[in-house]
PyMOL Python script that loads the backbone (N, CA, C, O; Angstrom):
from pymol import cmd

cmd.read_pdbstr("""\
ATOM      1  N   MET A   1      34.388   4.343 -16.049  1.00  0.00           N
ATOM      2  CA  MET A   1      34.067   4.358 -14.981  1.00  0.00           C
ATOM      3  C   MET A   1      33.321   5.396 -14.274  1.00  0.00           C
ATOM      4  O   MET A   1      32.682   5.196 -13.241  1.00  0.00           O
ATOM      5  N   PRO A   2      33.432   6.517 -14.880  1.00  0.00           N
ATOM      6  CA  PRO A   2      33.119   8.365 -13.867  1.00  0.00           C
ATOM      7  C   PRO A   2      31.151   8.486 -14.251  1.00  0.00           C
ATOM      8  O   PRO A   2      30.303   8.982 -13.509  1.00  0.00           O
ATOM      9  N   ASP A   3      30.946   7.882 -15.553  1.00  0.00           N
ATOM     10  CA  ASP A   3      29.606   6.948 -16.146  1.00  0.00           C
ATOM     11  C   ASP A   3      28.935   6.684 -14.965  1.00  0.00           C
ATOM     12  O   ASP A   3      27.957   7.224 -14.448  1.00  0.00           O
ATOM     13  N   ARG A   4      29.881   5.428 -14.513  1.00  0.00           N
ATOM     14  CA  ARG A   4      28.462   5.151 -13.404  1.00  0.00           C
ATOM     15  C   ARG A   4      28.550   5.468 -11.898  1.00  0.00           C
ATOM     16  O   ARG A   4      27.690   4.856 -11.263  1.00  0.00           O
ATOM     17  N   LEU A   5      29.202   6.107 -11.287  1.00  0.00           N
ATOM     18  CA  LEU A   5      29.795   6.927 -10.556  1.00  0.00           C
ATOM     19  C   LEU A   5      29.451   8.373 -10.712  1.00  0.00           C
ATOM     20  O   LEU A   5      30.270   9.215 -10.346  1.00  0.00           O
ATOM     21  N   PRO A   6      27.940   8.842 -11.391  1.00  0.00           N
ATOM     22  CA  PRO A   6      27.829  10.351 -11.395  1.00  0.00           C
ATOM     23  C   PRO A   6      27.193  10.595  -9.990  1.00  0.00           C
ATOM     24  O   PRO A   6      26.397  10.105  -9.188  1.00  0.00           O
ATOM     25  N   LEU A   7      28.049  11.673 -10.189  1.00  0.00           N
ATOM     26  CA  LEU A   7      27.953  12.660  -8.600  1.00  0.00           C
ATOM     27  C   LEU A   7      26.884  13.958  -9.187  1.00  0.00           C
ATOM     28  O   LEU A   7      26.925  14.802 -10.082  1.00  0.00           O
ATOM     29  N   PRO A   8      25.750  13.466  -7.894  1.00  0.00           N
ATOM     30  CA  PRO A   8      26.463  13.652  -6.440  1.00  0.00           C
ATOM     31  C   PRO A   8      26.066  12.795  -6.323  1.00  0.00           C
ATOM     32  O   PRO A   8      24.938  12.466  -6.691  1.00  0.00           O
ATOM     33  N   GLN A   9      27.155  11.895  -5.563  1.00  0.00           N
ATOM     34  CA  GLN A   9      26.507  10.390  -4.977  1.00  0.00           C
ATOM     35  C   GLN A   9      25.560  10.604  -3.378  1.00  0.00           C
ATOM     36  O   GLN A   9      25.541  11.395  -2.435  1.00  0.00           O
ATOM     37  N   SER A  10      24.610   8.926  -3.964  1.00  0.00           N
ATOM     38  CA  SER A  10      23.407   9.851  -2.857  1.00  0.00           C
ATOM     39  C   SER A  10      23.646   8.481  -2.067  1.00  0.00           C
ATOM     40  O   SER A  10      23.736   7.312  -2.443  1.00  0.00           O
ATOM     41  N   LEU A  11      23.702   9.003  -1.017  1.00  0.00           N
ATOM     42  CA  LEU A  11      23.468   8.406   0.149  1.00  0.00           C
ATOM     43  C   LEU A  11      21.821   8.591   1.219  1.00  0.00           C
ATOM     44  O   LEU A  11      20.801   9.281   1.200  1.00  0.00           O
ATOM     45  N   ILE A  12      22.323   7.677   1.910  1.00  0.00           N
ATOM     46  CA  ILE A  12      20.726   7.070   3.051  1.00  0.00           C
ATOM     47  C   ILE A  12      21.738   7.149   4.406  1.00  0.00           C
ATOM     48  O   ILE A  12      22.805   6.538   4.469  1.00  0.00           O
ATOM     49  N   MET A  13      21.375   7.736   5.132  1.00  0.00           N
ATOM     50  CA  MET A  13      21.749   7.735   7.254  1.00  0.00           C
ATOM     51  C   MET A  13      20.411   7.603   8.119  1.00  0.00           C
ATOM     52  O   MET A  13      19.442   8.173   7.616  1.00  0.00           O
ATOM     53  N   ASN A  14      20.212   7.006   9.226  1.00  0.00           N
ATOM     54  CA  ASN A  14      19.627   7.767  10.004  1.00  0.00           C
ATOM     55  C   ASN A  14      19.905   8.963  10.148  1.00  0.00           C
ATOM     56  O   ASN A  14      20.883   9.550   9.686  1.00  0.00           O
ATOM     57  N   PRO A  15      18.491   9.668  11.233  1.00  0.00           N
ATOM     58  CA  PRO A  15      18.730  11.091  11.189  1.00  0.00           C
ATOM     59  C   PRO A  15      19.489  11.129  12.382  1.00  0.00           C
ATOM     60  O   PRO A  15      20.164  12.156  12.448  1.00  0.00           O
ATOM     61  N   GLN A  16      19.622  10.310  13.419  1.00  0.00           N
ATOM     62  CA  GLN A  16      20.185  11.229  14.820  1.00  0.00           C
ATOM     63  C   GLN A  16      21.097   9.784  15.162  1.00  0.00           C
ATOM     64  O   GLN A  16      20.771   8.616  14.951  1.00  0.00           O
ATOM     65  N   PRO A  17      22.026  10.192  15.608  1.00  0.00           N
ATOM     66  CA  PRO A  17      23.291   8.444  15.988  1.00  0.00           C
ATOM     67  C   PRO A  17      22.563   7.608  17.281  1.00  0.00           C
ATOM     68  O   PRO A  17      22.148   8.025  18.362  1.00  0.00           O
ATOM     69  N   ILE A  18      22.590   6.355  16.740  1.00  0.00           N
ATOM     70  CA  ILE A  18      22.027   5.529  17.816  1.00  0.00           C
ATOM     71  C   ILE A  18      22.333   5.470  19.632  1.00  0.00           C
ATOM     72  O   ILE A  18      21.435   5.305  20.458  1.00  0.00           O
ATOM     73  N   ASP A  19      23.787   5.643  19.962  1.00  0.00           N
ATOM     74  CA  ASP A  19      24.335   6.470  20.881  1.00  0.00           C
ATOM     75  C   ASP A  19      23.214   7.661  22.091  1.00  0.00           C
ATOM     76  O   ASP A  19      24.040   8.472  22.511  1.00  0.00           O
ATOM     77  N   SER A  20      22.878   7.747  22.243  1.00  0.00           N
ATOM     78  CA  SER A  20      22.107   9.102  22.695  1.00  0.00           C
ATOM     79  C   SER A  20      23.745  10.010  23.858  1.00  0.00           C
ATOM     80  O   SER A  20      23.566  10.955  24.627  1.00  0.00           O
ATOM     81  N   SER A  21      24.336   9.718  23.745  1.00  0.00           N
ATOM     82  CA  SER A  21      25.602  10.481  24.713  1.00  0.00           C
ATOM     83  C   SER A  21      26.778  10.895  23.426  1.00  0.00           C
ATOM     84  O   SER A  21      27.854  11.480  23.554  1.00  0.00           O
ATOM     85  N   SER A  22      26.001  10.251  21.934  1.00  0.00           N
ATOM     86  CA  SER A  22      26.504  11.744  21.090  1.00  0.00           C
ATOM     87  C   SER A  22      26.996  12.430  21.037  1.00  0.00           C
ATOM     88  O   SER A  22      26.236  13.161  21.673  1.00  0.00           O
ATOM     89  N   ASP A  23      28.541  13.628  20.574  1.00  0.00           N
ATOM     90  CA  ASP A  23      28.361  15.063  20.589  1.00  0.00           C
ATOM     91  C   ASP A  23      28.425  15.712  19.060  1.00  0.00           C
ATOM     92  O   ASP A  23      27.976  16.826  18.790  1.00  0.00           O
ATOM     93  N   ILE A  24      28.993  14.916  18.208  1.00  0.00           N
ATOM     94  CA  ILE A  24      27.923  15.876  16.871  1.00  0.00           C
ATOM     95  C   ILE A  24      27.120  14.686  16.759  1.00  0.00           C
ATOM     96  O   ILE A  24      26.965  13.648  17.402  1.00  0.00           O
ATOM     97  N   THR A  25      26.628  15.256  15.620  1.00  0.00           N
ATOM     98  CA  THR A  25      25.148  15.558  14.638  1.00  0.00           C
ATOM     99  C   THR A  25      25.804  15.095  13.761  1.00  0.00           C
ATOM    100  O   THR A  25      26.842  15.490  13.230  1.00  0.00           O
ATOM    101  N   VAL A  26      24.746  13.620  13.489  1.00  0.00           N
ATOM    102  CA  VAL A  26      24.418  13.329  11.473  1.00  0.00           C
ATOM    103  C   VAL A  26      24.797  14.059  10.789  1.00  0.00           C
ATOM    104  O   VAL A  26      25.876  13.988  10.201  1.00  0.00           O
ATOM    105  N   GLU A  27      23.797  15.141  10.690  1.00  0.00           N
ATOM    106  CA  GLU A  27      24.356  16.471   9.721  1.00  0.00           C
ATOM    107  C   GLU A  27      25.702  16.656   9.997  1.00  0.00           C
ATOM    108  O   GLU A  27      26.650  16.218   9.344  1.00  0.00           O
ATOM    109  N   ALA A  28      25.723  17.157  10.742  1.00  0.00           N
ATOM    110  CA  ALA A  28      27.398  17.473  10.480  1.00  0.00           C
ATOM    111  C   ALA A  28      28.602  16.687  10.465  1.00  0.00           C
ATOM    112  O   ALA A  28      29.701  17.239  10.399  1.00  0.00           O
ATOM    113  N   LEU A  29      28.435  15.059  10.538  1.00  0.00           N
ATOM    114  CA  LEU A  29      28.945  14.291   9.937  1.00  0.00           C
ATOM    115  C   LEU A  29      29.022  14.630   8.009  1.00  0.00           C
ATOM    116  O   LEU A  29      29.895  14.768   7.152  1.00  0.00           O
ATOM    117  N   TYR A  30      27.911  14.637   8.073  1.00  0.00           N
ATOM    118  CA  TYR A  30      27.462  14.832   6.863  1.00  0.00           C
ATOM    119  C   TYR A  30      28.246  16.084   6.153  1.00  0.00           C
ATOM    120  O   TYR A  30      28.504  15.966   4.956  1.00  0.00           O
ATOM    121  N   ALA A  31      28.609  17.197   6.794  1.00  0.00           N
ATOM    122  CA  ALA A  31      28.695  18.139   6.735  1.00  0.00           C
ATOM    123  C   ALA A  31      30.143  17.695   6.241  1.00  0.00           C
ATOM    124  O   ALA A  31      30.282  17.893   5.034  1.00  0.00           O
ATOM    125  N   GLY A  32      31.056  17.243   6.760  1.00  0.00           N
ATOM    126  CA  GLY A  32      32.039  16.808   6.782  1.00  0.00           C
ATOM    127  C   GLY A  32      32.977  16.426   5.690  1.00  0.00           C
ATOM    128  O   GLY A  32      34.194  16.261   5.779  1.00  0.00           O
ATOM    129  N   LEU A  33      32.035  16.286   4.405  1.00  0.00           N
ATOM    130  CA  LEU A  33      32.685  14.992   3.523  1.00  0.00           C
ATOM    131  C   LEU A  33      33.121  16.292   2.752  1.00  0.00           C
ATOM    132  O   LEU A  33      32.963  17.499   2.932  1.00  0.00           O
ATOM    133  N   PRO A  34      33.841  15.376   1.663  1.00  0.00           N
ATOM    134  CA  PRO A  34      34.821  16.510   0.414  1.00  0.00           C
ATOM    135  C   PRO A  34      33.036  16.890  -0.498  1.00  0.00           C
ATOM    136  O   PRO A  34      32.186  16.167  -1.018  1.00  0.00           O
ATOM    137  N   ASN A  35      33.182  18.441  -0.275  1.00  0.00           N
ATOM    138  CA  ASN A  35      31.749  18.622  -1.326  1.00  0.00           C
ATOM    139  C   ASN A  35      30.704  18.361  -0.644  1.00  0.00           C
ATOM    140  O   ASN A  35      29.938  17.733  -1.374  1.00  0.00           O
ATOM    141  N   PRO A  36      30.227  18.525   0.463  1.00  0.00           N
ATOM    142  CA  PRO A  36      28.411  17.560   0.338  1.00  0.00           C
ATOM    143  C   PRO A  36      28.060  18.428  -0.020  1.00  0.00           C
ATOM    144  O   PRO A  36      28.507  19.559   0.174  1.00  0.00           O
ATOM    145  N   GLY A  37      26.388  17.815  -1.169  1.00  0.00           N
ATOM    146  CA  GLY A  37      25.889  19.412  -1.698  1.00  0.00           C
ATOM    147  C   GLY A  37      26.239  18.380  -3.326  1.00  0.00           C
ATOM    148  O   GLY A  37      25.645  17.591  -4.061  1.00  0.00           O
ATOM    149  N   SER A  38      27.125  18.817  -3.247  1.00  0.00           N
ATOM    150  CA  SER A  38      27.499  18.834  -4.563  1.00  0.00           C
ATOM    151  C   SER A  38      28.261  17.409  -5.221  1.00  0.00           C
ATOM    152  O   SER A  38      27.933  16.870  -6.277  1.00  0.00           O
ATOM    153  N   ASP A  39      29.386  16.955  -4.275  1.00  0.00           N
ATOM    154  CA  ASP A  39      29.696  15.498  -4.959  1.00  0.00           C
ATOM    155  C   ASP A  39      28.649  14.959  -3.725  1.00  0.00           C
ATOM    156  O   ASP A  39      28.081  13.995  -4.238  1.00  0.00           O
ATOM    157  N   PHE A  40      28.231  15.096  -2.614  1.00  0.00           N
ATOM    158  CA  PHE A  40      27.415  13.966  -1.881  1.00  0.00           C
ATOM    159  C   PHE A  40      26.273  14.841  -1.830  1.00  0.00           C
ATOM    160  O   PHE A  40      26.340  16.069  -1.782  1.00  0.00           O
ATOM    161  N   SER A  41      24.773  13.856  -1.851  1.00  0.00           N
ATOM    162  CA  SER A  41      22.946  14.312  -1.707  1.00  0.00           C
ATOM    163  C   SER A  41      23.116  13.248  -0.475  1.00  0.00           C
ATOM    164  O   SER A  41      23.747  12.207  -0.655  1.00  0.00           O
ATOM    165  N   VAL A  42      22.383  13.636   1.073  1.00  0.00           N
ATOM    166  CA  VAL A  42      22.143  12.738   1.386  1.00  0.00           C
ATOM    167  C   VAL A  42      20.226  13.013   1.898  1.00  0.00           C
ATOM    168  O   VAL A  42      19.451  13.959   1.752  1.00  0.00           O
ATOM    169  N   GLN A  43      20.113  11.721   2.482  1.00  0.00           N
ATOM    170  CA  GLN A  43      18.403  11.376   2.098  1.00  0.00           C
ATOM    171  C   GLN A  43      18.008  10.218   3.902  1.00  0.00           C
ATOM    172  O   GLN A  43      18.053   9.004   4.102  1.00  0.00           O
ATOM    173  N   TYR A  44      17.524  11.890   5.192  1.00  0.00           N
ATOM    174  CA  TYR A  44      18.140  11.257   5.810  1.00  0.00           C
ATOM    175  C   TYR A  44      16.972  10.072   6.298  1.00  0.00           C
ATOM    176  O   TYR A  44      16.219  10.836   6.901  1.00  0.00           O
ATOM    177  N   ALA A  45      16.359   8.776   6.428  1.00  0.00           N
ATOM    178  CA  ALA A  45      15.614   8.194   6.950  1.00  0.00           C
ATOM    179  C   ALA A  45      15.120   8.228   7.893  1.00  0.00           C
ATOM    180  O   ALA A  45      15.446   7.622   8.913  1.00  0.00           O
ATOM    181  N   SER A  46      13.548   9.502   7.622  1.00  0.00           N
ATOM    182  CA  SER A  46      12.892  10.485   8.751  1.00  0.00           C
ATOM    183  C   SER A  46      12.153   9.320  10.106  1.00  0.00           C
ATOM    184  O   SER A  46      11.834   9.418  11.291  1.00  0.00           O
ATOM    185  N   GLU A  47      12.158   7.724   8.496  1.00  0.00           N
ATOM    186  CA  GLU A  47      10.450   6.828   9.674  1.00  0.00           C
ATOM    187  C   GLU A  47      12.075   6.458  10.803  1.00  0.00           C
ATOM    188  O   GLU A  47      11.683   6.505  11.969  1.00  0.00           O
ATOM    189  N   TRP A  48      13.048   6.258  10.779  1.00  0.00           N
ATOM    190  CA  TRP A  48      14.006   5.436  11.471  1.00  0.00           C
ATOM    191  C   TRP A  48      13.888   6.092  13.003  1.00  0.00           C
ATOM    192  O   TRP A  48      14.248   7.252  13.204  1.00  0.00           O
ATOM    193  N   ASP A  49      13.285   5.139  14.196  1.00  0.00           N
ATOM    194  CA  ASP A  49      12.985   5.451  15.440  1.00  0.00           C
ATOM    195  C   ASP A  49      14.301   4.211  15.789  1.00  0.00           C
ATOM    196  O   ASP A  49      14.191   2.986  15.855  1.00  0.00           O
ATOM    197  N   SER A  50      15.718   5.226  15.998  1.00  0.00           N
ATOM    198  CA  SER A  50      16.896   3.711  16.631  1.00  0.00           C
ATOM    199  C   SER A  50      16.816   3.939  17.887  1.00  0.00           C
ATOM    200  O   SER A  50      17.255   2.927  18.434  1.00  0.00           O
ATOM    201  N   ALA A  51      16.438   4.854  18.832  1.00  0.00           N
ATOM    202  CA  ALA A  51      15.623   3.458  19.824  1.00  0.00           C
ATOM    203  C   ALA A  51      14.996   2.483  19.866  1.00  0.00           C
ATOM    204  O   ALA A  51      15.158   1.841  20.903  1.00  0.00           O
ATOM    205  N   ALA A  52      14.139   1.968  18.968  1.00  0.00           N
ATOM    206  CA  ALA A  52      13.120   1.051  18.408  1.00  0.00           C
ATOM    207  C   ALA A  52      13.370   0.200  17.877  1.00  0.00           C
ATOM    208  O   ALA A  52      12.819  -0.899  17.807  1.00  0.00           O
ATOM    209  N   THR A  53      14.478   0.699  17.304  1.00  0.00           N
ATOM    210  CA  THR A  53      14.582  -0.847  16.209  1.00  0.00           C
ATOM    211  C   THR A  53      16.061  -0.858  15.755  1.00  0.00           C
ATOM    212  O   THR A  53      16.860   0.071  15.873  1.00  0.00           O
ATOM    213  N   THR A  54      16.281  -2.092  15.209  1.00  0.00           N
ATOM    214  CA  THR A  54      17.818  -2.761  15.107  1.00  0.00           C
ATOM    215  C   THR A  54      18.329  -2.453  13.741  1.00  0.00           C
ATOM    216  O   THR A  54      17.763  -1.826  12.846  1.00  0.00           O
ATOM    217  N   ILE A  55      19.470  -2.995  13.750  1.00  0.00           N
ATOM    218  CA  ILE A  55      20.119  -2.924  12.631  1.00  0.00           C
ATOM    219  C   ILE A  55      19.245  -3.803  11.671  1.00  0.00           C
ATOM    220  O   ILE A  55      18.718  -3.231  10.717  1.00  0.00           O
ATOM    221  N   LYS A  56      19.052  -5.131  11.845  1.00  0.00           N
ATOM    222  CA  LYS A  56      18.302  -5.837  10.513  1.00  0.00           C
ATOM    223  C   LYS A  56      16.976  -4.250  10.092  1.00  0.00           C
ATOM    224  O   LYS A  56      17.310  -3.486   9.186  1.00  0.00           O
ATOM    225  N   ASP A  57      15.476  -3.964  10.929  1.00  0.00           N
ATOM    226  CA  ASP A  57      15.120  -3.171  10.999  1.00  0.00           C
ATOM    227  C   ASP A  57      15.364  -2.148   9.786  1.00  0.00           C
ATOM    228  O   ASP A  57      14.527  -1.801   8.952  1.00  0.00           O
ATOM    229  N   PHE A  58      17.287  -1.569   9.924  1.00  0.00           N
ATOM    230  CA  PHE A  58      17.860  -0.425   8.968  1.00  0.00           C
ATOM    231  C   PHE A  58      18.081  -1.154   7.423  1.00  0.00           C
ATOM    232  O   PHE A  58      17.782  -0.695   6.321  1.00  0.00           O
ATOM    233  N   GLU A  59      18.849  -2.735   7.848  1.00  0.00           N
ATOM    234  CA  GLU A  59      19.142  -2.996   6.100  1.00  0.00           C
ATOM    235  C   GLU A  59      17.676  -3.203   5.522  1.00  0.00           C
ATOM    236  O   GLU A  59      17.496  -2.795   4.375  1.00  0.00           O
ATOM    237  N   ASP A  60      16.506  -3.848   6.254  1.00  0.00           N
ATOM    238  CA  ASP A  60      15.926  -3.823   5.707  1.00  0.00           C
ATOM    239  C   ASP A  60      14.779  -2.469   5.019  1.00  0.00           C
ATOM    240  O   ASP A  60      14.034  -2.555   4.044  1.00  0.00           O
ATOM    241  N   THR A  61      14.987  -1.376   5.877  1.00  0.00           N
ATOM    242  CA  THR A  61      14.536  -0.175   4.986  1.00  0.00           C
ATOM    243  C   THR A  61      15.733   0.125   3.962  1.00  0.00           C
ATOM    244  O   THR A  61      15.325   1.084   3.306  1.00  0.00           O
ATOM    245  N   ILE A  62      16.426  -0.065   3.712  1.00  0.00           N
ATOM    246  CA  ILE A  62      17.108   0.419   3.136  1.00  0.00           C
ATOM    247  C   ILE A  62      16.893  -0.507   2.101  1.00  0.00           C
ATOM    248  O   ILE A  62      16.798   0.132   1.054  1.00  0.00           O
ATOM    249  N   PHE A  63      16.755  -1.889   1.872  1.00  0.00           N
ATOM    250  CA  PHE A  63      16.267  -2.437   0.702  1.00  0.00           C
ATOM    251  C   PHE A  63      15.063  -2.305   0.137  1.00  0.00           C
ATOM    252  O   PHE A  63      14.799  -2.888  -0.914  1.00  0.00           O
ATOM    253  N   ASP A  64      14.162  -1.500   0.788  1.00  0.00           N
ATOM    254  CA  ASP A  64      12.486  -1.141   0.725  1.00  0.00           C
ATOM    255  C   ASP A  64      12.352   0.340  -0.360  1.00  0.00           C
ATOM    256  O   ASP A  64      11.493   0.744  -1.144  1.00  0.00           O
ATOM    257  N   ASN A  65      13.881   0.910   0.165  1.00  0.00           N
ATOM    258  CA  ASN A  65      13.843   1.929  -0.633  1.00  0.00           C
ATOM    259  C   ASN A  65      14.888   1.921  -1.938  1.00  0.00           C
ATOM    260  O   ASN A  65      15.349   2.912  -2.504  1.00  0.00           O
ATOM    261  N   ALA A  66      15.113   0.604  -2.231  1.00  0.00           N
ATOM    262  CA  ALA A  66      16.283   0.371  -3.189  1.00  0.00           C
ATOM    263  C   ALA A  66      16.007   1.601  -4.394  1.00  0.00           C
ATOM    264  O   ALA A  66      14.825   1.909  -4.543  1.00  0.00           O
ATOM    265  N   ILE A  67      17.059   2.341  -5.285  1.00  0.00           N
ATOM    266  CA  ILE A  67      16.842   2.995  -6.564  1.00  0.00           C
ATOM    267  C   ILE A  67      17.462   1.342  -7.456  1.00  0.00           C
ATOM    268  O   ILE A  67      18.399   0.597  -7.166  1.00  0.00           O
ATOM    269  N   THR A  68      16.297   1.274  -8.745  1.00  0.00           N
ATOM    270  CA  THR A  68      16.243   0.171  -9.322  1.00  0.00           C
ATOM    271  C   THR A  68      16.743   0.727 -10.466  1.00  0.00           C
ATOM    272  O   THR A  68      16.489   0.113 -11.503  1.00  0.00           O
ATOM    273  N   GLY A  69      17.713   2.241 -10.590  1.00  0.00           N
ATOM    274  CA  GLY A  69      17.949   2.283 -11.640  1.00  0.00           C
ATOM    275  C   GLY A  69      18.786   3.822 -11.663  1.00  0.00           C
ATOM    276  O   GLY A  69      18.665   4.725 -10.835  1.00  0.00           O
ATOM    277  N   SER A  70      19.667   3.801 -12.889  1.00  0.00           N
ATOM    278  CA  SER A  70      21.337   4.869 -12.849  1.00  0.00           C
ATOM    279  C   SER A  70      19.970   6.293 -12.418  1.00  0.00           C
ATOM    280  O   SER A  70      18.776   6.509 -12.627  1.00  0.00           O
ATOM    281  N   PRO A  71      21.210   6.975 -11.684  1.00  0.00           N
ATOM    282  CA  PRO A  71      22.267   6.329 -10.711  1.00  0.00           C
ATOM    283  C   PRO A  71      22.146   5.357  -9.257  1.00  0.00           C
ATOM    284  O   PRO A  71      22.247   5.873  -8.144  1.00  0.00           O
ATOM    285  N   TYR A  72      22.105   5.097  -9.293  1.00  0.00           N
ATOM    286  CA  TYR A  72      22.187   3.935  -7.900  1.00  0.00           C
ATOM    287  C   TYR A  72      22.526   5.123  -6.846  1.00  0.00           C
ATOM    288  O   TYR A  72      22.999   6.255  -6.946  1.00  0.00           O
ATOM    289  N   ARG A  73      21.879   4.008  -5.394  1.00  0.00           N
ATOM    290  CA  ARG A  73      22.412   4.490  -4.399  1.00  0.00           C
ATOM    291  C   ARG A  73      23.629   3.411  -4.332  1.00  0.00           C
ATOM    292  O   ARG A  73      23.540   2.234  -4.681  1.00  0.00           O
ATOM    293  N   TYR A  74      25.051   4.206  -3.689  1.00  0.00           N
ATOM    294  CA  TYR A  74      26.069   3.121  -2.857  1.00  0.00           C
ATOM    295  C   TYR A  74      26.999   3.466  -1.892  1.00  0.00           C
ATOM    296  O   TYR A  74      28.216   3.324  -2.010  1.00  0.00           O
ATOM    297  N   GLY A  75      26.259   4.041  -0.682  1.00  0.00           N
ATOM    298  CA  GLY A  75      25.867   4.351   0.720  1.00  0.00           C
ATOM    299  C   GLY A  75      25.234   4.522   1.661  1.00  0.00           C
ATOM    300  O   GLY A  75      25.248   5.554   2.331  1.00  0.00           O
ATOM    301  N   ALA A  76      24.292   3.128   1.963  1.00  0.00           N
ATOM    302  CA  ALA A  76      23.521   3.899   3.258  1.00  0.00           C
ATOM    303  C   ALA A  76      24.616   3.188   4.891  1.00  0.00           C
ATOM    304  O   ALA A  76      25.208   2.163   5.229  1.00  0.00           O
ATOM    305  N   TYR A  77      24.284   4.635   5.446  1.00  0.00           N
ATOM    306  CA  TYR A  77      25.206   4.641   6.534  1.00  0.00           C
ATOM    307  C   TYR A  77      23.880   4.380   8.345  1.00  0.00           C
ATOM    308  O   TYR A  77      22.800   4.936   8.547  1.00  0.00           O
ATOM    309  N   GLU A  78      24.444   3.611   9.033  1.00  0.00           N
ATOM    310  CA  GLU A  78      23.895   3.939  10.579  1.00  0.00           C
ATOM    311  C   GLU A  78      24.680   4.320  11.063  1.00  0.00           C
ATOM    312  O   GLU A  78      25.529   3.492  11.391  1.00  0.00           O
ATOM    313  N   ILE A  79      24.920   5.671  11.405  1.00  0.00           N
ATOM    314  CA  ILE A  79      25.333   5.997  12.920  1.00  0.00           C
ATOM    315  C   ILE A  79      25.602   5.390  13.835  1.00  0.00           C
ATOM    316  O   ILE A  79      24.506   5.019  14.256  1.00  0.00           O
ATOM    317  N   TYR A  80      26.637   4.860  14.721  1.00  0.00           N
ATOM    318  CA  TYR A  80      25.684   4.109  16.254  1.00  0.00           C
ATOM    319  C   TYR A  80      26.045   5.311  16.826  1.00  0.00           C
ATOM    320  O   TYR A  80      25.053   5.895  17.264  1.00  0.00           O
ATOM    321  N   SER A  81      27.646   6.235  17.083  1.00  0.00           N
ATOM    322  CA  SER A  81      27.797   7.082  17.891  1.00  0.00           C
ATOM    323  C   SER A  81      29.682   7.503  17.226  1.00  0.00           C
ATOM    324  O   SER A  81      30.497   6.752  16.692  1.00  0.00           O
ATOM    325  N   ALA A  82      29.773   8.887  17.555  1.00  0.00           N
ATOM    326  CA  ALA A  82      29.723  10.268  16.971  1.00  0.00           C
ATOM    327  C   ALA A  82      30.026  10.546  18.041  1.00  0.00           C
ATOM    328  O   ALA A  82      29.285  10.191  18.957  1.00  0.00           O
ATOM    329  N   ASN A  83      31.772  11.620  18.450  1.00  0.00           N
ATOM    330  CA  ASN A  83      31.822  12.387  19.260  1.00  0.00           C
ATOM    331  C   ASN A  83      33.140  12.611  19.233  1.00  0.00           C
ATOM    332  O   ASN A  83      33.816  11.676  18.802  1.00  0.00           O
ATOM    333  N   ARG A  84      33.761  13.685  19.605  1.00  0.00           N
ATOM    334  CA  ARG A  84      34.733  13.795  18.955  1.00  0.00           C
ATOM    335  C   ARG A  84      36.136  13.563  19.464  1.00  0.00           C
ATOM    336  O   ARG A  84      37.093  13.986  18.816  1.00  0.00           O
ATOM    337  N   ASN A  85      36.268  13.026  20.394  1.00  0.00           N
ATOM    338  CA  ASN A  85      37.718  12.492  20.874  1.00  0.00           C
ATOM    339  C   ASN A  85      37.299  10.890  21.121  1.00  0.00           C
ATOM    340  O   ASN A  85      37.229  10.219  22.151  1.00  0.00           O
ATOM    341  N   SER A  86      37.062  10.594  19.769  1.00  0.00           N
ATOM    342  CA  SER A  86      37.278   9.411  19.317  1.00  0.00           C
ATOM    343  C   SER A  86      37.167   9.259  17.727  1.00  0.00           C
ATOM    344  O   SER A  86      37.357   8.164  17.197  1.00  0.00           O
TER     345      SER A  86
END
""", "prot")
cmd.dss("prot")
cmd.show_as("cartoon", "prot")
cmd.util.cbc("prot")
cmd.orient("prot")
């Protein structure tokens, strides 16, 4: 099965949390993954404007940018809120 999950695993994320009161950046969340860069690579949805779009818009963006061949993309994450207390 490892051949079907080649490293680095490709992720796509919104560039900033939707909740503007968040005190952790999306980049910091990515940096907290085990072995970022070698085990995970991230693409930020740069066209994503979290103040003006919905989860449906995010899903459509992910679908429209789908990778159709190997290595496949296994994760798309819309970060709503991130803070150090919860």
